[in-house]
GUSEMI-251820 format. One record per residue: residue number from 1; residue in three letters; x, y, z of N, C-alpha, C in turn. Coordinates in Angstrom, 1 decimal. Last residue first. Layout:
// residues N
<node NUM,'ALA',<X,Y,Z>,<X,Y,Z>,<X,Y,Z>>
...
END
This chain:
// residues 181
<node 181,'GLY',<-6.6,1.1,-18.2>,<-7.8,0.5,-17.5>,<-8.3,-0.6,-18.3>>
<node 180,'ALA',<-4.0,3.2,-17.1>,<-4.5,2.2,-18.1>,<-5.7,1.6,-17.4>>
<node 179,'ASP',<-2.9,4.9,-15.3>,<-4.0,5.4,-16.0>,<-4.6,4.4,-17.0>>
<node 178,'GLY',<-0.6,3.8,-14.3>,<-1.7,3.9,-13.4>,<-3.0,4.4,-14.1>>
<node 177,'ARG',<1.3,4.0,-16.3>,<0.9,2.6,-15.9>,<-0.4,2.7,-15.1>>
<node 176,'GLY',<2.0,6.6,-16.7>,<1.2,5.9,-17.7>,<0.7,4.6,-17.3>>
<node 175,'VAL',<4.9,6.4,-14.8>,<4.0,7.2,-15.6>,<3.3,6.5,-16.7>>
<node 174,'CYS',<6.7,4.4,-13.8>,<5.4,4.6,-13.3>,<4.4,5.4,-14.2>>
<node 173,'GLU',<9.3,4.1,-14.9>,<8.6,2.9,-14.3>,<7.1,3.1,-14.2>>
<node 172,'GLU',<10.0,6.6,-15.7>,<9.9,5.6,-16.7>,<9.3,4.3,-16.2>>
<node 171,'CYS',<10.1,8.0,-13.2>,<9.0,8.3,-14.2>,<8.9,7.1,-15.2>>
<node 170,'GLU',<10.4,6.9,-10.0>,<11.0,6.8,-11.3>,<10.0,6.9,-12.4>>
<node 169,'GLY',<8.9,9.3,-7.7>,<9.1,8.0,-8.3>,<9.9,8.1,-9.6>>
<node 168,'GLY',<8.2,11.5,-6.3>,<9.6,11.2,-6.4>,<9.9,9.9,-7.0>>
<node 167,'ALA',<5.6,12.3,-6.3>,<6.0,11.5,-5.1>,<7.5,11.1,-5.2>>
<node 166,'ARG',<5.3,13.5,-8.7>,<5.2,14.3,-7.5>,<5.7,13.6,-6.3>>
<node 165,'VAL',<5.6,11.2,-10.3>,<6.5,12.2,-10.4>,<6.5,13.1,-9.2>>
<node 164,'PRO',<3.3,9.7,-9.6>,<4.7,9.2,-9.2>,<5.7,10.2,-9.3>>
<node 163,'LEU',<1.2,11.5,-10.6>,<1.4,11.2,-9.2>,<2.8,10.7,-8.8>>
<node 162,'ARG',<0.9,11.7,-13.3>,<1.8,12.7,-12.7>,<2.1,12.4,-11.2>>
<node 161,'PRO',<-0.9,9.6,-14.0>,<0.5,9.7,-14.6>,<1.4,10.7,-14.0>>
<node 160,'LEU',<-3.2,10.3,-12.4>,<-2.3,9.2,-12.0>,<-0.9,9.2,-12.8>>
<node 159,'GLU',<-4.5,12.9,-11.0>,<-3.9,12.6,-12.3>,<-2.8,11.6,-12.1>>
<node 158,'VAL',<-7.5,12.3,-9.2>,<-6.0,12.4,-9.2>,<-5.4,12.1,-10.5>>
<node 157,'GLY',<-10.2,12.1,-8.9>,<-9.7,13.1,-9.9>,<-8.2,13.3,-9.8>>
<node 156,'ALA',<-11.3,10.1,-7.5>,<-11.1,11.4,-6.8>,<-10.5,12.4,-7.7>>
<node 155,'ARG',<-11.2,8.0,-9.2>,<-12.5,8.6,-8.9>,<-12.4,9.9,-8.2>>
<node 154,'GLY',<-8.4,7.5,-9.1>,<-9.0,8.0,-10.3>,<-10.4,8.6,-10.1>>
<node 153,'LEU',<-8.1,6.6,-6.5>,<-7.4,7.8,-6.9>,<-8.0,8.4,-8.2>>
<node 152,'VAL',<-9.7,4.3,-6.6>,<-10.1,5.4,-5.7>,<-9.4,6.7,-6.2>>
<node 151,'GLU',<-8.2,2.8,-8.5>,<-9.6,3.1,-8.8>,<-10.0,4.3,-7.9>>
<node 150,'VAL',<-5.7,2.5,-7.2>,<-5.8,3.3,-8.4>,<-7.2,3.7,-8.7>>
<node 149,'ALA',<-6.6,0.9,-5.0>,<-6.0,2.3,-4.8>,<-6.1,3.1,-6.0>>
<node 148,'ARG',<-7.3,-1.4,-6.3>,<-8.4,-0.6,-5.7>,<-7.8,0.8,-5.4>>
<node 147,'SER',<-5.5,-2.0,-9.4>,<-5.6,-2.0,-7.9>,<-6.8,-1.1,-7.5>>
<node 146,'ARG',<-4.9,-2.1,-12.0>,<-6.1,-2.8,-11.6>,<-6.4,-2.7,-10.1>>
<node 145,'PRO',<-2.5,-0.8,-12.5>,<-3.7,-0.1,-12.9>,<-5.0,-0.8,-12.4>>
<node 144,'ASP',<0.0,-0.7,-10.3>,<-0.8,-1.7,-10.9>,<-2.2,-1.0,-11.2>>
<node 143,'ALA',<1.3,1.5,-9.2>,<2.0,0.8,-10.3>,<1.0,-0.2,-11.0>>
<node 142,'VAL',<0.3,2.7,-7.0>,<-0.2,3.2,-8.3>,<0.4,2.4,-9.5>>
<node 141,'LEU',<1.8,1.6,-5.0>,<0.3,1.4,-5.0>,<-0.3,1.8,-6.3>>
<node 140,'ALA',<4.4,2.5,-5.4>,<4.1,1.1,-5.6>,<2.6,0.9,-5.7>>
<node 139,'VAL',<4.1,5.2,-4.5>,<4.4,4.9,-5.9>,<4.1,3.5,-6.3>>
<node 138,'LEU',<3.5,4.6,-1.8>,<2.6,5.3,-2.6>,<2.8,5.0,-4.1>>
<node 137,'LEU',<5.9,3.3,-0.9>,<4.6,2.6,-0.9>,<3.6,3.3,-1.8>>
<node 136,'ASP',<7.6,5.5,-1.1>,<7.9,4.2,-1.8>,<6.6,3.4,-2.0>>
<node 135,'LEU',<6.5,7.2,0.7>,<6.5,7.6,-0.7>,<6.8,6.4,-1.6>>
<node 134,'GLY',<7.0,5.8,3.2>,<5.6,6.1,2.7>,<5.6,6.4,1.2>>
<node 133,'ARG',<9.8,3.5,2.7>,<9.1,4.7,3.3>,<7.7,4.9,2.7>>
<node 132,'ALA',<11.6,0.5,3.5>,<10.7,1.3,2.6>,<10.1,2.4,3.4>>
<node 131,'ARG',<15.0,0.0,4.4>,<13.5,0.0,4.8>,<12.8,0.9,3.8>>
<node 130,'GLU',<17.5,0.4,3.6>,<17.1,-1.0,4.0>,<15.6,-1.1,4.3>>
<node 129,'ASP',<18.5,2.2,0.7>,<17.9,2.1,2.0>,<17.6,0.7,2.3>>
<node 128,'GLY',<19.2,2.6,-1.9>,<20.3,2.3,-1.0>,<19.8,2.3,0.5>>
<node 127,'ARG',<17.4,2.6,-3.9>,<17.8,3.9,-3.4>,<18.9,3.8,-2.4>>
<node 126,'ARG',<16.9,-0.1,-4.1>,<17.5,0.6,-5.3>,<18.0,2.0,-4.9>>
<node 125,'VAL',<15.6,-0.4,-1.7>,<16.9,-1.0,-1.9>,<17.6,-0.4,-3.0>>
<node 124,'ALA',<13.2,1.0,-2.2>,<14.1,1.4,-1.1>,<15.5,0.9,-1.3>>
<node 123,'ARG',<12.1,-0.6,-4.2>,<12.4,0.8,-4.5>,<13.4,1.3,-3.4>>
<node 122,'GLU',<11.7,-2.9,-2.7>,<12.7,-3.0,-3.8>,<13.1,-1.5,-4.2>>
<node 121,'TYR',<9.6,-2.0,-1.0>,<10.9,-2.5,-0.5>,<12.0,-2.4,-1.5>>
<node 120,'ALA',<7.6,-1.6,-2.9>,<8.1,-0.5,-2.1>,<9.4,-0.8,-1.5>>
<node 119,'GLU',<7.3,-4.2,-3.9>,<7.8,-3.2,-4.8>,<8.3,-2.0,-4.0>>
<node 118,'GLU',<6.1,-5.4,-1.6>,<7.4,-5.9,-2.2>,<8.1,-4.8,-3.0>>
<node 117,'MET',<3.8,-3.9,-1.5>,<4.7,-3.8,-0.4>,<6.1,-4.3,-0.8>>
<node 116,'ALA',<2.6,-4.7,-3.9>,<3.0,-3.3,-3.7>,<4.0,-3.1,-2.5>>
<node 115,'GLY',<2.2,-7.4,-3.5>,<3.1,-7.0,-4.5>,<3.5,-5.5,-4.3>>
<node 114,'ALA',<0.3,-7.2,-1.4>,<1.6,-7.9,-1.2>,<2.6,-7.4,-2.2>>
<node 113,'ALA',<-1.8,-6.1,-3.0>,<-1.2,-5.3,-1.8>,<0.2,-5.9,-1.5>>
<node 112,'VAL',<-2.3,-8.2,-4.8>,<-1.9,-6.8,-5.3>,<-1.2,-6.0,-4.2>>
<node 111,'PRO',<-3.1,-10.3,-3.1>,<-1.8,-10.4,-3.9>,<-1.3,-9.0,-4.4>>
<node 110,'SER',<-4.0,-9.0,0.1>,<-4.4,-9.4,-1.2>,<-3.1,-9.5,-2.0>>
<node 109,'TRP',<-2.9,-10.6,3.2>,<-2.8,-9.5,2.2>,<-3.4,-10.0,0.8>>
<node 108,'GLY',<-5.4,-12.0,5.4>,<-4.1,-11.8,4.9>,<-4.0,-10.7,3.9>>
<node 107,'GLY',<-7.7,-12.8,7.1>,<-7.3,-11.4,6.8>,<-5.9,-11.2,6.3>>
<node 106,'GLY',<-8.4,-15.4,7.6>,<-7.7,-14.6,8.7>,<-7.2,-13.3,8.3>>
<node 105,'ALA',<-7.7,-17.3,4.8>,<-8.5,-17.0,5.9>,<-7.7,-16.2,6.9>>
<node 104,'THR',<-6.8,-16.3,1.5>,<-6.4,-16.9,2.8>,<-7.4,-16.4,3.9>>
<node 103,'VAL',<-8.2,-17.2,-1.5>,<-8.1,-16.1,-0.5>,<-7.7,-16.8,0.8>>
<node 102,'PRO',<-6.6,-18.9,-4.2>,<-7.5,-18.8,-3.1>,<-7.2,-17.7,-2.1>>
<node 101,'GLY',<-5.6,-16.9,-7.1>,<-5.6,-18.1,-6.2>,<-6.6,-17.9,-5.1>>
<node 100,'ALA',<-5.7,-14.7,-8.7>,<-4.4,-15.1,-8.3>,<-4.4,-16.4,-7.4>>
<node 99,'GLY',<-7.9,-13.3,-9.7>,<-7.7,-14.7,-10.0>,<-6.4,-15.3,-9.7>>
<node 98,'PHE',<-7.7,-10.8,-8.5>,<-7.6,-10.9,-9.9>,<-7.3,-12.3,-10.4>>
<node 97,'ASP',<-7.9,-10.0,-5.8>,<-6.9,-11.0,-6.2>,<-6.8,-11.2,-7.6>>
<node 96,'GLU',<-9.4,-8.6,-3.7>,<-8.5,-7.9,-4.7>,<-7.5,-8.9,-5.1>>
<node 95,'ALA',<-12.6,-10.1,-3.0>,<-11.1,-10.0,-2.8>,<-10.4,-9.3,-4.0>>
<node 94,'ALA',<-15.5,-8.9,-1.6>,<-14.8,-9.3,-2.8>,<-13.3,-9.1,-2.6>>
<node 93,'SER',<-16.5,-7.8,0.7>,<-16.7,-9.2,0.5>,<-16.1,-9.7,-0.8>>
<node 92,'GLN',<-16.8,-4.6,-0.7>,<-16.9,-5.5,0.5>,<-17.2,-6.9,0.1>>
<node 91,'TRP',<-16.9,-2.9,-2.7>,<-15.9,-3.9,-2.8>,<-16.0,-4.9,-1.7>>
<node 90,'ARG',<-18.4,-0.5,-4.1>,<-18.8,-1.7,-3.5>,<-17.8,-2.8,-3.7>>
<node 89,'LEU',<-18.3,2.9,-3.3>,<-17.6,1.8,-4.0>,<-17.9,0.5,-3.4>>
<node 88,'GLY',<-20.9,3.6,-1.3>,<-20.2,4.0,-2.4>,<-19.6,2.9,-3.2>>
<node 87,'TYR',<-20.4,2.2,2.0>,<-21.2,3.0,1.1>,<-20.3,3.4,-0.1>>
<node 86,'GLY',<-19.0,1.1,4.1>,<-19.8,0.2,3.3>,<-20.7,1.0,2.3>>
<node 85,'ILE',<-17.2,2.6,5.4>,<-18.5,2.4,6.0>,<-19.5,1.7,5.2>>
<node 84,'SER',<-15.0,2.6,3.7>,<-14.9,1.9,5.0>,<-16.2,1.8,5.7>>
<node 83,'ARG',<-16.0,4.0,1.5>,<-15.7,2.6,1.3>,<-15.6,1.9,2.7>>
<node 82,'GLN',<-16.1,6.5,2.6>,<-17.3,5.9,2.1>,<-17.1,4.4,2.0>>
<node 81,'VAL',<-13.4,6.9,3.1>,<-14.3,6.8,4.2>,<-15.6,6.1,3.8>>
<node 80,'LEU',<-12.5,7.1,0.4>,<-12.0,6.1,1.3>,<-12.9,5.9,2.5>>
<node 79,'TYR',<-13.9,9.3,-0.5>,<-14.1,8.0,-1.1>,<-13.6,6.9,-0.2>>
<node 78,'GLY',<-12.7,11.3,1.3>,<-14.2,11.0,1.2>,<-14.5,9.7,0.6>>
<node 77,'LEU',<-10.1,11.3,0.5>,<-10.4,10.8,1.8>,<-11.9,10.5,1.9>>
<node 76,'LEU',<-10.6,12.5,-2.1>,<-9.9,11.2,-1.9>,<-10.2,10.6,-0.6>>
<node 75,'ARG',<-11.6,15.0,-1.3>,<-12.4,14.1,-2.1>,<-11.9,12.6,-2.0>>
<node 74,'ASP',<-9.4,16.1,0.0>,<-10.7,15.9,0.7>,<-11.6,14.9,0.0>>
<node 73,'LEU',<-7.6,16.2,-2.0>,<-7.3,15.3,-0.9>,<-8.6,15.1,-0.1>>
<node 72,'GLN',<-8.9,18.1,-3.7>,<-8.6,16.8,-4.2>,<-8.3,15.8,-3.0>>
<node 71,'PRO',<-9.2,20.4,-2.1>,<-10.4,19.7,-2.5>,<-10.1,18.2,-3.0>>
<node 70,'GLY',<-6.3,20.5,0.1>,<-7.4,21.0,-0.6>,<-8.5,20.1,-1.0>>
<node 69,'GLY',<-3.1,18.9,-0.5>,<-4.2,19.3,0.3>,<-5.4,19.8,-0.5>>
<node 68,'GLY',<-1.2,17.8,-2.2>,<-1.3,19.2,-2.1>,<-2.4,19.7,-1.2>>
<node 67,'PHE',<-0.4,15.2,-2.5>,<-1.7,15.6,-3.0>,<-2.1,17.1,-2.8>>
<node 66,'VAL',<2.0,15.2,-1.2>,<2.0,14.9,-2.6>,<0.7,15.3,-3.3>>
<node 65,'ALA',<1.2,15.5,1.5>,<1.8,16.6,0.8>,<1.8,16.4,-0.7>>
<node 64,'ARG',<0.6,12.8,2.2>,<-0.5,13.8,2.1>,<0.0,15.1,1.3>>
<node 63,'VAL',<3.2,11.9,2.3>,<2.3,11.3,1.3>,<1.1,12.3,1.1>>
<node 62,'GLU',<4.2,13.3,4.5>,<4.9,13.4,3.1>,<3.9,12.9,2.0>>
<node 61,'PRO',<2.6,12.4,6.6>,<2.5,13.8,6.1>,<3.1,14.0,4.8>>
<node 60,'ASP',<1.0,9.5,7.1>,<2.2,10.0,6.6>,<2.1,11.4,6.0>>
<node 59,'CYS',<-1.5,8.5,8.1>,<-0.3,8.4,8.9>,<1.0,9.2,8.4>>
<node 58,'GLU',<-3.5,8.8,6.3>,<-3.8,9.2,7.7>,<-2.4,9.3,8.4>>
<node 57,'LEU',<-2.4,7.7,3.9>,<-2.8,9.1,4.0>,<-3.1,9.6,5.4>>
<node 56,'LEU',<-2.1,5.1,4.8>,<-0.9,5.9,4.4>,<-1.3,7.3,4.4>>
<node 55,'SER',<-4.7,4.2,5.1>,<-3.9,4.3,6.3>,<-2.6,5.2,6.0>>
<node 54,'HIS',<-5.5,4.4,2.4>,<-6.3,5.1,3.4>,<-5.4,5.3,4.6>>
<node 53,'LEU',<-3.7,2.6,1.1>,<-3.8,4.0,0.8>,<-4.4,4.8,1.8>>
<node 52,'LEU',<-4.4,0.1,2.4>,<-3.1,0.7,2.6>,<-3.1,2.2,2.2>>
<node 51,'HIS',<-7.0,-0.2,1.5>,<-6.8,-0.1,3.0>,<-5.4,0.6,3.2>>
<node 50,'ALA',<-6.5,-0.3,-1.2>,<-7.3,0.8,-0.7>,<-7.1,0.9,0.8>>
<node 49,'THR',<-5.1,-2.8,-1.4>,<-4.4,-1.5,-1.7>,<-5.2,-0.3,-1.2>>
<node 48,'ASP',<-6.2,-4.8,1.4>,<-6.0,-4.5,0.0>,<-5.3,-3.2,-0.2>>
<node 47,'VAL',<-6.4,-7.5,3.5>,<-5.9,-6.1,3.4>,<-5.6,-5.9,2.0>>
<node 46,'GLN',<-9.4,-9.6,3.1>,<-7.9,-9.3,3.0>,<-7.6,-7.8,3.1>>
<node 45,'ARG',<-12.0,-9.6,3.7>,<-11.3,-10.9,3.8>,<-9.8,-10.6,3.7>>
<node 44,'ASP',<-13.6,-7.1,5.8>,<-13.0,-7.6,4.5>,<-12.1,-8.8,4.7>>
<node 43,'GLY',<-14.8,-5.9,7.9>,<-15.2,-7.2,7.6>,<-14.7,-7.7,6.2>>
<node 42,'ASP',<-13.8,-3.5,8.8>,<-14.7,-3.4,7.7>,<-15.3,-4.8,7.3>>
<node 41,'ARG',<-12.1,-4.4,10.8>,<-13.3,-3.6,11.2>,<-14.3,-3.6,10.1>>
<node 40,'LEU',<-10.1,-5.5,9.1>,<-10.8,-6.3,10.1>,<-12.1,-5.7,10.5>>
<node 39,'ALA',<-9.2,-3.3,7.6>,<-9.8,-4.5,7.0>,<-10.6,-5.3,7.9>>
<node 38,'ARG',<-8.3,-1.6,9.8>,<-9.4,-1.2,8.9>,<-10.0,-2.4,8.2>>
<node 37,'ARG',<-6.2,-3.2,10.8>,<-7.4,-2.8,11.6>,<-8.6,-2.4,10.8>>
<node 36,'ARG',<-4.5,-3.1,8.5>,<-5.0,-4.4,9.1>,<-6.2,-4.2,9.9>>
<node 35,'ALA',<-4.0,-0.4,8.4>,<-4.6,-1.1,7.2>,<-5.2,-2.4,7.7>>
<node 34,'GLY',<-2.6,0.1,10.8>,<-3.9,0.7,10.5>,<-4.7,0.0,9.4>>
<node 33,'SER',<-0.3,-1.5,10.3>,<-1.2,-1.8,11.5>,<-2.6,-1.2,11.2>>
<node 32,'VAL',<0.8,-0.1,8.2>,<0.3,-1.5,8.0>,<-0.6,-1.9,9.1>>
<node 31,'VAL',<1.2,2.4,9.4>,<0.4,2.3,8.2>,<-0.1,0.9,8.0>>
<node 30,'PRO',<3.0,1.8,11.5>,<1.6,2.2,11.8>,<0.7,2.2,10.6>>
<node 29,'ALA',<5.3,1.1,9.8>,<4.6,0.1,10.8>,<3.2,0.6,11.2>>
<node 28,'LEU',<6.3,3.2,8.4>,<5.3,2.4,7.8>,<4.7,1.3,8.7>>
<node 27,'GLU',<8.3,4.4,10.0>,<7.2,5.2,9.6>,<6.1,4.4,9.0>>
<node 26,'ALA',<10.2,2.4,10.3>,<9.4,2.7,11.5>,<8.1,3.5,11.1>>
<node 25,'GLY',<10.1,0.5,7.3>,<10.7,1.4,8.2>,<9.7,1.7,9.3>>
<node 24,'LEU',<9.8,-3.0,6.5>,<9.2,-1.6,6.7>,<10.1,-0.8,7.6>>
<node 23,'VAL',<10.5,-5.6,6.2>,<11.0,-4.6,5.2>,<10.5,-3.2,5.5>>
<node 22,'ALA',<9.5,-7.2,8.2>,<10.9,-7.3,7.9>,<11.4,-6.2,7.0>>
<node 21,'ASP',<6.8,-6.9,8.4>,<7.6,-6.5,9.5>,<9.1,-6.5,9.2>>
<node 20,'ALA',<5.9,-7.9,5.9>,<5.7,-6.5,6.3>,<6.6,-6.1,7.4>>
<node 19,'GLY',<7.8,-9.3,3.6>,<7.3,-9.6,5.0>,<7.1,-8.3,5.6>>
<node 18,'PHE',<9.3,-10.3,0.7>,<8.2,-9.5,1.3>,<7.8,-10.1,2.7>>
<node 17,'ARG',<12.8,-11.0,1.5>,<11.6,-11.1,0.7>,<10.5,-10.4,1.4>>
<node 16,'LYS',<16.2,-10.7,1.5>,<15.0,-10.3,2.1>,<13.9,-10.4,1.1>>
<node 15,'PRO',<18.4,-13.5,1.3>,<17.8,-12.3,0.7>,<16.5,-12.0,1.4>>
<node 14,'GLY',<19.9,-14.5,4.5>,<19.6,-14.7,3.1>,<18.9,-13.4,2.6>>
<node 13,'SER',<20.8,-14.2,7.1>,<19.5,-14.9,6.9>,<19.1,-15.0,5.4>>
<node 12,'ALA',<22.9,-12.6,7.3>,<23.2,-14.0,7.3>,<21.9,-14.8,7.0>>
<node 11,'ALA',<21.8,-10.0,7.6>,<22.6,-10.3,6.4>,<22.8,-11.8,6.2>>
<node 10,'ALA',<20.6,-10.2,10.0>,<19.8,-10.0,8.8>,<20.6,-10.4,7.6>>
<node 9,'SER',<21.9,-12.8,12.1>,<21.9,-11.4,11.6>,<21.1,-11.4,10.4>>
<node 8,'GLN',<20.3,-14.8,14.4>,<20.9,-14.7,13.1>,<20.8,-13.3,12.7>>
<node 7,'GLN',<20.9,-15.7,17.8>,<20.2,-14.8,16.8>,<21.0,-14.7,15.5>>
<node 6,'PRO',<20.9,-18.8,19.3>,<21.6,-17.7,18.8>,<20.8,-17.0,17.7>>
<node 5,'ILE',<19.0,-19.4,22.1>,<19.0,-19.7,20.7>,<19.8,-18.5,20.1>>
<node 4,'ARG',<20.0,-20.5,25.3>,<19.7,-19.4,24.4>,<19.8,-19.9,22.9>>
<node 3,'PRO',<18.5,-23.2,27.1>,<19.6,-22.6,26.4>,<19.2,-21.5,25.5>>
<node 2,'LEU',<16.4,-22.5,30.0>,<16.6,-23.0,28.6>,<17.8,-22.4,28.0>>
<node 1,'MET',<16.8,-23.6,33.3>,<16.9,-22.5,32.4>,<17.2,-23.1,31.0>>
END
């Protein structure tokens, strides 16, 4: 029998940094899993912010509620579906990295998506939670005006400066950042 390796508590392991499994609440685990599957199925080199947005809309009713349903949500989902079948927005085989360095093999995170996950976690910590929620991720996805999620939202007619407000985001952090181009 092998000796047991003592488990280290989360508090003893040092500061938490981005790691999808380490910082996500139970509600975001299916979002990340869905985004990974979508990127793999689409033949994309990385999981990007559009994959996260699509999966977030499919998995999280609170996030869908931010868009109020109706034509805007339908149009948004339509753009995301077009993207996933290789029609419309032409991102396939291009990485969402903005010159941040080499793309990792095996379908890692785009730097922008990794940053959004980190920001979602930091938002949760500022709120006093240990895990990020869907609304945290949504606000983080619109924080970088160069992200694919922002491009899709803009094409669907979503008013980006108002989105973080409807999602409960800190207005001074987010309003106006998503509409720059």
